[in-house]
C-alpha positions in Angstrom: 79.8 133.8 -90.8 80.4 137.5 -91.8 77.8 139.5 -93.3 78.3 141.4 -96.9 79.1 140.6 -100.3 80.3 137.0 -101.0 83.5 136.5 -103.1 84.0 133.6 -105.6 86.4 131.9 -107.6 85.0 131.3 -111.2 86.6 128.3 -112.3 86.5 126.5 -115.6 88.2 124.2 -117.9 92.0 124.4 -117.1 94.1 124.0 -120.6 97.0 125.5 -122.1 96.8 128.5 -124.4 97.8 126.3 -127.3 94.6 124.2 -126.8 92.4 127.1 -126.9 93.9 128.4 -130.1 93.4 124.8 -131.6 89.8 124.8 -130.8 89.6 128.5 -132.1 91.0 127.2 -135.5 88.9 124.2 -135.6 85.8 126.3 -135.6 87.2 129.4 -137.6 89.9 128.1 -139.7 91.3 131.8 -140.9 92.0 132.3 -137.2 95.2 130.2 -137.9 96.5 133.4 -140.0 95.4 135.6 -137.2 96.2 134.0 -133.7 99.6 132.8 -132.4 101.0 131.1 -129.2 104.4 132.2 -128.2 106.3 132.5 -124.8 106.2 130.9 -121.6 103.0 129.7 -119.9 101.3 132.3 -117.6 102.4 131.9 -113.9 98.5 131.1 -112.8 97.1 128.1 -111.2 96.4 125.4 -113.2 93.2 124.8 -111.6 91.0 127.1 -109.3 88.3 125.4 -106.9 85.3 127.1 -108.0 82.9 124.7 -106.0 81.6 127.4 -103.5 80.0 129.3 -106.7 78.3 126.1 -107.5 77.0 125.6 -104.2 75.7 129.5 -103.9 73.8 129.4 -107.2 71.6 126.2 -107.9 71.8 124.9 -111.3 74.9 126.9 -112.4 75.5 125.9 -115.8 79.3 124.9 -117.2 80.1 126.0 -120.6 82.6 123.9 -122.3 85.5 125.8 -124.3 84.0 124.5 -127.6 80.4 125.8 -126.9 81.9 129.0 -125.2 83.8 130.0 -128.5 80.8 128.7 -130.6 78.5 130.9 -128.7 80.9 134.1 -128.6 81.1 133.5 -132.6 77.2 133.5 -132.8 76.9 136.5 -130.6 79.3 138.6 -132.7 78.0 137.5 -136.1 74.4 138.5 -134.7 75.9 141.9 -133.4 77.5 142.4 -137.0 74.3 141.4 -138.8 72.1 143.9 -136.7 74.9 146.7 -137.2 75.6 146.7 -133.4 79.2 145.9 -133.9 81.4 148.8 -134.8 84.9 148.5 -136.1 85.6 151.9 -136.9 88.5 152.0 -134.0 90.2 148.6 -135.2 93.1 148.5 -137.6 92.1 147.3 -141.2 
């Protein structure tokens, strides 16, 4: 095959945005007042084949939606606790 950089699809769990919001609210109930889902679905494929990436990287881990949201919350809480999360440019 050709030499050079490889290009891969990064596939994951395919779900509707409303399902993401449900998991977000399950883990962070106050998000119910902050995050809403409206309008038509995005015109993107429902499932993307990411098998080539898994074949190129041995032991590639898959992160579930629930774990990804949990890990994101943990990281932001750690950054905030360490003073590394600056919010001066956000609306109150």
